[in-house]
Each structure stands twice: as structure tokens, then as C-alpha cells.
BAVO-192003 format. One record per residue (C-alpha): chain; residue number from 1; y, z, x. Coordinates in Angstrom, 3 decimals, decimal comma. Layout:
! residues N
 guse zami       yy       zz       xx
    A  NUM        Y        Z        X
...
***
This chain:
! residues 337
 guse zami       yy       zz       xx
    A    1   21,989  102,549    6,261
    A    2   18,262  102,161    5,928
    A    3   17,648   98,476    4,933
    A    4   13,861   97,821    4,165
    A    5   12,217   94,789    5,391
    A    6   11,743   93,469    1,883
    A    7   15,583   93,505    1,441
    A    8   16,089   91,432    4,432
    A    9   13,473   88,970    3,296
    A   10   14,858   88,635   -0,178
    A   11   18,334   88,224    1,151
    A   12   17,389   85,565    3,683
    A   13   15,299   83,727    1,016
    A   14   18,224   83,860   -1,526
    A   15   20,703   82,535    1,053
    A   16   18,191   79,867    2,093
    A   17   17,768   78,767   -1,508
    A   18   21,493   78,444   -2,064
    A   19   21,824   76,390    1,191
    A   20   18,832   74,207    0,259
    A   21   20,431   73,556   -3,208
    A   22   23,734   72,680   -1,672
    A   23   21,948   70,310    0,786
    A   24   20,088   68,663   -2,054
    A   25   23,345   67,956   -3,912
    A   26   25,129   66,526   -0,778
    A   27   22,046   64,336    0,196
    A   28   21,683   62,901   -3,253
    A   29   25,240   61,776   -3,633
    A   30   27,198   61,566   -0,198
    A   31   30,834   61,242   -0,998
    A   32   34,324   62,803   -0,492
    A   33   34,341   65,658   -3,018
    A   34   37,052   66,111   -5,492
    A   35   39,553   68,923   -5,475
    A   36   38,051   70,347   -8,766
    A   37   34,578   70,333   -7,371
    A   38   35,675   72,048   -4,237
    A   39   37,573   74,703   -6,135
    A   40   34,533   75,451   -8,281
    A   41   32,207   75,748   -5,301
    A   42   34,617   77,923   -3,316
    A   43   35,102   80,179   -6,426
    A   44   31,368   80,452   -6,794
    A   45   30,687   81,450   -3,247
    A   46   33,645   83,991   -3,301
    A   47   32,196   85,367   -6,559
    A   48   28,785   85,720   -5,042
    A   49   30,158   87,596   -1,932
    A   50   32,197   90,015   -4,312
    A   51   28,995   90,628   -6,455
    A   52   26,986   91,265   -3,377
    A   53   29,653   93,695   -2,039
    A   54   29,728   95,489   -5,405
    A   55   25,924   95,770   -5,238
    A   56   26,150   97,404   -1,753
    A   57   28,928   99,611   -3,155
    A   58   26,667  100,738   -6,054
    A   59   23,494  101,061   -4,080
    A   60   24,611  102,232   -0,659
    A   61   27,927  104,026   -1,452
    A   62   31,608  103,252   -0,845
    A   63   31,588  103,624    2,846
    A   64   29,088  100,710    3,328
    A   65   30,595   98,793    0,406
    A   66   34,028   98,985    2,091
    A   67   32,427   98,021    5,436
    A   68   31,067   94,882    3,885
    A   69   34,305   93,716    2,257
    A   70   36,306   94,450    5,440
    A   71   33,822   92,476    7,467
    A   72   33,585   89,552    4,945
    A   73   37,353   89,232    4,707
    A   74   37,816   89,271    8,424
    A   75   35,051   86,741    8,949
    A   76   36,259   84,527    6,248
    A   77   39,768   84,510    7,664
    A   78   38,593   83,717   11,145
    A   79   36,398   80,893    9,599
    A   80   39,630   79,358    8,006
    A   81   41,171   79,303   11,503
    A   82   38,071   77,527   12,700
    A   83   38,716   74,739   10,299
    A   84   41,561   73,583   12,446
    A   85   39,099   72,731   15,226
    A   86   36,573   71,177   12,743
    A   87   39,342   68,809   11,564
    A   88   39,858   67,755   15,128
    A   89   36,149   67,261   15,727
    A   90   35,775   65,102   12,681
    A   91   38,773   63,027   13,768
    A   92   37,432   62,698   17,439
    A   93   34,066   61,431   16,248
    A   94   35,582   59,214   13,587
    A   95   33,079   60,574   10,976
    A   96   33,112   58,503    7,778
    A   97   34,602   60,371    4,864
    A   98   31,558   60,173    2,712
    A   99   29,342   61,794    5,238
    A  100   31,613   64,651    6,324
    A  101   29,936   66,980    3,680
    A  102   26,558   66,457    5,319
    A  103   27,987   66,893    8,883
    A  104   29,609   70,192    7,910
    A  105   26,680   71,557    5,978
    A  106   24,146   70,984    8,670
    A  107   26,505   72,159   11,393
    A  108   27,163   75,343    9,487
    A  109   23,455   75,980    9,065
    A  110   23,043   75,532   12,859
    A  111   25,948   77,956   13,278
    A  112   24,356   80,505   10,935
    A  113   21,023   80,394   12,742
    A  114   22,652   80,904   16,158
    A  115   24,899   83,681   14,771
    A  116   21,799   85,388   13,433
    A  117   20,322   85,396   16,773
    A  118   23,565   86,543   18,408
    A  119   23,744   89,405   15,856
    A  120   20,140   90,510   16,481
    A  121   20,756   90,651   20,265
    A  122   24,138   92,448   19,847
    A  123   22,788   95,048   17,477
    A  124   19,854   95,804   19,846
    A  125   22,261   95,929   22,795
    A  126   24,785   98,358   21,265
    A  127   21,941  100,775   20,122
    A  128   20,909  101,059   23,750
    A  129   24,310  100,756   25,434
    A  130   27,055  102,222   23,297
    A  131   29,574  101,650   26,045
    A  132   29,547   98,062   25,068
    A  133   31,982   99,131   22,337
    A  134   34,640   99,533   24,997
    A  135   33,856   96,033   26,257
    A  136   34,044   94,664   22,740
    A  137   37,357   96,452   22,017
    A  138   38,926   95,287   25,318
    A  139   37,766   91,647   24,551
    A  140   39,238   91,778   21,041
    A  141   42,602   93,046   22,513
    A  142   42,577   90,197   25,075
    A  143   41,871   87,702   22,397
    A  144   44,627   89,055   20,227
    A  145   47,080   88,860   23,133
    A  146   46,010   85,189   23,841
    A  147   46,630   84,407   20,241
    A  148   50,102   86,031   20,108
    A  149   51,050   84,154   23,270
    A  150   49,549   80,737   22,548
    A  151   49,035   80,535   18,838
    A  152   47,236   77,292   17,950
    A  153   48,362   75,554   21,141
    A  154   44,873   75,646   22,540
    A  155   43,381   74,058   19,340
    A  156   45,519   70,812   19,638
    A  157   42,674   69,268   21,581
    A  158   38,944   69,482   21,041
    A  159   37,073   70,406   24,359
    A  160   33,399   69,693   24,589
    A  161   31,204   72,707   25,334
    A  162   28,323   72,757   27,805
    A  163   25,577   72,360   25,062
    A  164   27,383   69,223   23,671
    A  165   27,889   67,792   27,143
    A  166   24,230   68,251   27,977
    A  167   23,081   66,730   24,674
    A  168   25,208   63,694   25,243
    A  169   23,959   63,337   28,771
    A  170   20,269   63,500   27,978
    A  171   20,200   61,988   24,493
    A  172   20,483   58,246   24,280
    A  173   23,127   57,712   21,692
    A  174   24,674   54,773   19,945
    A  175   28,407   54,149   19,628
    A  176   28,313   53,421   15,943
    A  177   27,048   55,245   12,826
    A  178   23,907   54,085   10,870
    A  179   24,689   55,488    7,397
    A  180   23,898   59,342    7,414
    A  181   20,818   58,838    9,732
    A  182   20,414   61,029   12,737
    A  183   18,451   58,439   14,731
    A  184   18,096   54,770   14,615
    A  185   16,306   51,940   16,518
    A  186   18,075   49,386   18,601
    A  187   15,864   46,646   20,286
    A  188   12,928   48,758   19,632
    A  189   14,408   51,811   21,333
    A  190   14,862   55,149   19,335
    A  191   18,356   56,448   19,816
    A  192   20,457   59,219   18,223
    A  193   23,572   58,340   16,233
    A  194   26,959   60,007   16,517
    A  195   26,048   61,917   13,386
    A  196   23,700   64,165   15,327
    A  197   26,188   64,622   18,170
    A  198   28,978   65,818   15,796
    A  199   26,573   68,222   14,065
    A  200   25,814   69,739   17,519
    A  201   29,486   69,853   18,218
    A  202   30,436   71,886   15,063
    A  203   27,433   74,184   15,327
    A  204   27,824   75,065   18,954
    A  205   31,717   75,263   18,727
    A  206   31,308   77,701   15,856
    A  207   29,055   79,900   18,132
    A  208   31,962   80,066   20,612
    A  209   34,155   81,308   17,874
    A  210   31,531   83,917   17,185
    A  211   32,352   85,437   20,524
    A  212   35,543   86,715   18,779
    A  213   34,218   87,359   15,277
    A  214   30,933   89,079   16,022
    A  215   32,602   91,886   18,130
    A  216   35,319   92,037   15,509
    A  217   32,870   92,837   12,731
    A  218   30,902   95,255   14,801
    A  219   34,229   97,076   15,023
    A  220   34,125   97,493   11,302
    A  221   30,459   98,171   10,663
    A  222   27,508   99,026   12,940
    A  223   24,940   97,935   10,390
    A  224   23,271   94,656   11,343
    A  225   22,453   93,859    7,629
    A  226   26,096   93,997    6,755
    A  227   27,179   92,078    9,836
    A  228   24,690   89,213    9,047
    A  229   25,433   89,076    5,244
    A  230   29,245   89,128    5,847
    A  231   28,869   86,209    8,330
    A  232   26,559   84,413    6,004
    A  233   28,893   84,592    2,976
    A  234   31,804   83,514    5,184
    A  235   30,045   80,500    6,412
    A  236   28,349   79,303    3,291
    A  237   31,489   78,258    1,434
    A  238   33,177   76,744    4,602
    A  239   32,181   73,148    3,672
    A  240   33,967   73,016    0,393
    A  241   36,834   75,052    1,894
    A  242   37,337   72,368    4,490
    A  243   38,066   69,791    1,880
    A  244   39,928   72,326   -0,400
    A  245   42,569   73,447    1,961
    A  246   42,363   70,703    4,602
    A  247   45,829   69,500    3,615
    A  248   47,163   73,102    3,572
    A  249   46,094   74,109    7,099
    A  250   49,376   72,858    8,609
    A  251   51,208   75,149    6,225
    A  252   49,500   78,352    7,557
    A  253   51,825   78,376   10,510
    A  254   51,564   82,171   11,072
    A  255   47,751   82,442   10,573
    A  256   47,119   82,862   14,279
    A  257   49,675   85,628   14,479
    A  258   48,069   87,395   11,546
    A  259   44,586   87,058   13,036
    A  260   45,954   88,376   16,314
    A  261   47,142   91,589   14,645
    A  262   43,835   91,993   12,802
    A  263   41,809   91,467   16,033
    A  264   44,105   93,782   17,855
    A  265   43,838   96,419   15,267
    A  266   40,073   96,248   15,231
    A  267   39,998   96,341   18,998
    A  268   42,075   99,567   19,110
    A  269   39,933  100,983   16,242
    A  270   36,760  100,274   18,103
    A  271   37,971  101,902   21,360
    A  272   39,403  104,894   19,574
    A  273   36,267  105,592   17,461
    A  274   33,971  105,206   20,624
    A  275   36,184  107,740   22,461
    A  276   35,946  110,029   19,466
    A  277   32,132  109,833   19,415
    A  278   32,109  110,579   23,112
    A  279   33,963  113,844   22,487
    A  280   37,550  112,909   23,089
    A  281   39,320  115,209   20,587
    A  282   42,601  113,156   20,232
    A  283   40,925  109,872   19,589
    A  284   41,017  109,386   15,730
    A  285   38,300  107,853   13,337
    A  286   39,939  105,229   11,132
    A  287   38,630  105,273    7,605
    A  288   37,190  102,054    6,285
    A  289   39,609  101,901    3,401
    A  290   42,494  102,033    5,874
    A  291   40,971   99,212    7,885
    A  292   40,537   97,154    4,709
    A  293   44,189   97,750    3,724
    A  294   45,469   96,703    7,181
    A  295   43,359   93,541    7,161
    A  296   44,148   92,452    3,544
    A  297   47,796   93,412    3,860
    A  298   48,265   91,551    7,185
    A  299   46,606   88,381    5,931
    A  300   48,630   88,456    2,614
    A  301   51,849   88,846    4,566
    A  302   50,885   86,157    6,965
    A  303   50,167   83,756    4,162
    A  304   53,317   84,362    2,135
    A  305   55,478   84,235    5,278
    A  306   53,814   80,941    6,225
    A  307   54,443   79,247    2,871
    A  308   58,095   80,597    2,867
    A  309   58,736   79,111    6,210
    A  310   57,274   75,716    5,276
    A  311   59,365   75,633    2,166
    A  312   62,470   76,604    4,019
    A  313   61,860   73,996    6,726
    A  314   61,160   71,276    4,080
    A  315   64,426   72,140    2,309
    A  316   66,391   72,114    5,566
    A  317   64,975   68,688    6,434
    A  318   65,852   67,419    3,048
    A  319   69,436   68,634    3,263
    A  320   69,743   66,989    6,685
    A  321   68,479   63,706    5,251
    A  322   71,067   63,961    2,468
    A  323   73,876   64,713    4,846
    A  324   72,898   61,713    7,092
    A  325   72,816   59,561    4,101
    A  326   76,143   60,828    2,899
    A  327   77,698   60,189    6,310
    A  328   76,163   56,645    6,299
    A  329   77,749   55,886    2,894
    A  330   81,097   57,133    4,066
    A  331   80,883   54,993    7,275
    A  332   80,036   51,935    5,138
    A  333   82,887   52,565    2,828
    A  334   85,335   52,937    5,698
    A  335   84,101   49,762    7,194
    A  336   84,455   47,951    3,979
    A  337   88,083   49,127    3,672
***
């Protein structure tokens, strides 16, 4: 896929314009968004991603169009999993509800910039050292195994990364917020507020998640342009998605299992296709439509199974409460007699 420089520039300019408009709306009226507003924004971002994918399909062919959709769906699903940790970060730093939108937006912009750098380095590395695909594949299999074993247990507690610890050590910070300001003055001394620290936390924590997601998408497409745009569209609607499904995250009990299957599949696909390109005749090449079917099917089954389990558990808990209430009434009636 030969992507001209002007296409890169137009794409980056368009994404920057959307993010700037989003930031303007958040800064003008900081508040906790309504469910209807979040639904419209998420629907808009998803529609933009679908339209972009259709454009790739028409202009570059079904192979690259399928690669974009497979990469975008995978990245979007991994981003949903990241929201668990974002919720914990917000709670840990006690971010005021009306400023959570701004924190998320700037944190996501930082994450997008860092991911762009990561993608550029990764794309250059794999063009020179194709054996890195074996490393990527093995890492994805290891990550999938960890998810199957531990699920979301490791996400119950937010752990500060090295960048955040360094920032807190060298930046004089206050203990309280000063509105949405990143810095403030106390006794004539300029200090940063927790608002800046939590933005660093979200941005750098997302970069750690990219250690899983970037190798995963390189397992679906080798095109840096598609890798970058899939990541961008997955991240841009994450702010609204945070508020839209924040209350539903606990219901996606099998999400980590589904993501483990997806990452494991991509890891095996990456290793097999690399072996095939190195002349191993028995190693297959997996068509992108087959990859897309596995990803979508796994995530759909995971979501349905999660919702059914939550409904079943809720019904069982309700039956137990009714049984306890009935036993209590019988005991009271016996005592009265």
C-alpha cells in the first residue's frame, strides 16, 4: 500500500481538527455528559471509522479495507478493556466529575502522540528485522495466557509507572485541585495540580497497554498508515465511551477471556505467516476475512455470554433474597403461634 505524503498530512490534519473541536466543547462547558450526548458522540466516531474503512476498501481494495476493520475492531476492544484502569485512576486521584472529560481528552491525546511514535519506530524496525514478528507473536501468546489465567485480577489496583513516579518526584504538586487548571500558585510558588498528574497517569498508562495492542495490530496489517488510523479512531471516541459504558463495565465479565482468545489467535497467525514467508511450506497464511470473522465472532460471543451470566446471577440472587424473606416470615409466624 503506497500512501503518499499528502494523504498522511490530510489524515493527521483531519484528526487534529476533530480533536480540537472536541477539546473546545469540553473546555467551554466542563460537566458530566448526559447519556444521550455520549451515545451521539460514540455513534459519530464509529460512523467516521466505518466511512474511513469503506474509503480504504474502495480506494485500496478489499485486502486493505479488511485489514483496517480488523485492526480497528481489535484496538477498540482493547481500548474498552483499558477503561477498567481509567476508572480506577479517576477514583484514585478523586477527579471532580465535571472535569473528567478534560482529563480523559488530554490523556488520550498524549496517548495518541506516544502511540504514533511507537508505531513509527515499530514500522521501521520490522522492515529491517522481520524476525521481530516472532517476538511479537510470542509476546501476544504470553499476554493471552496471562489474561486467561488472571483475567482482570491485575486491574483491581492501579500501579504507578516509572514516568508517573518521576513526574511526582520532580514536579512540585498540590494536594487539591484548582478548578481545571494544570498549575497554580501557593505563597508565590508555582506548582502543578493533581489535574496534570492524572493526565500523565492516563497517557502513560495507555502507552503500556500499547505494548499489547501495537503488536496485535501489526499481526493484522503491516501498513503503518492503517496501524496509525486504526489506533486513532479507536482512541478518539474513548472519552465518550468512558461515560457511556462506565456502568456496564462490570457486566462484561468475560471480556478479558475474549480478548485473550483474540490476542492468542493473532499471535499464532503472526508466527505462522512469518514462517510461511520464510519458506516453511506447512505454515498457512490466514486470509484477512477469516481473521475479521474470528475477531468479531469471539467478541460477540463474549459480550452475549457476559450479559447472560450477569442476568443469571442477578436472578439467582433475587431468588435467594425471596427465599430468605419467606423463611423469615415463616419463622415469625411460628413464633407468634
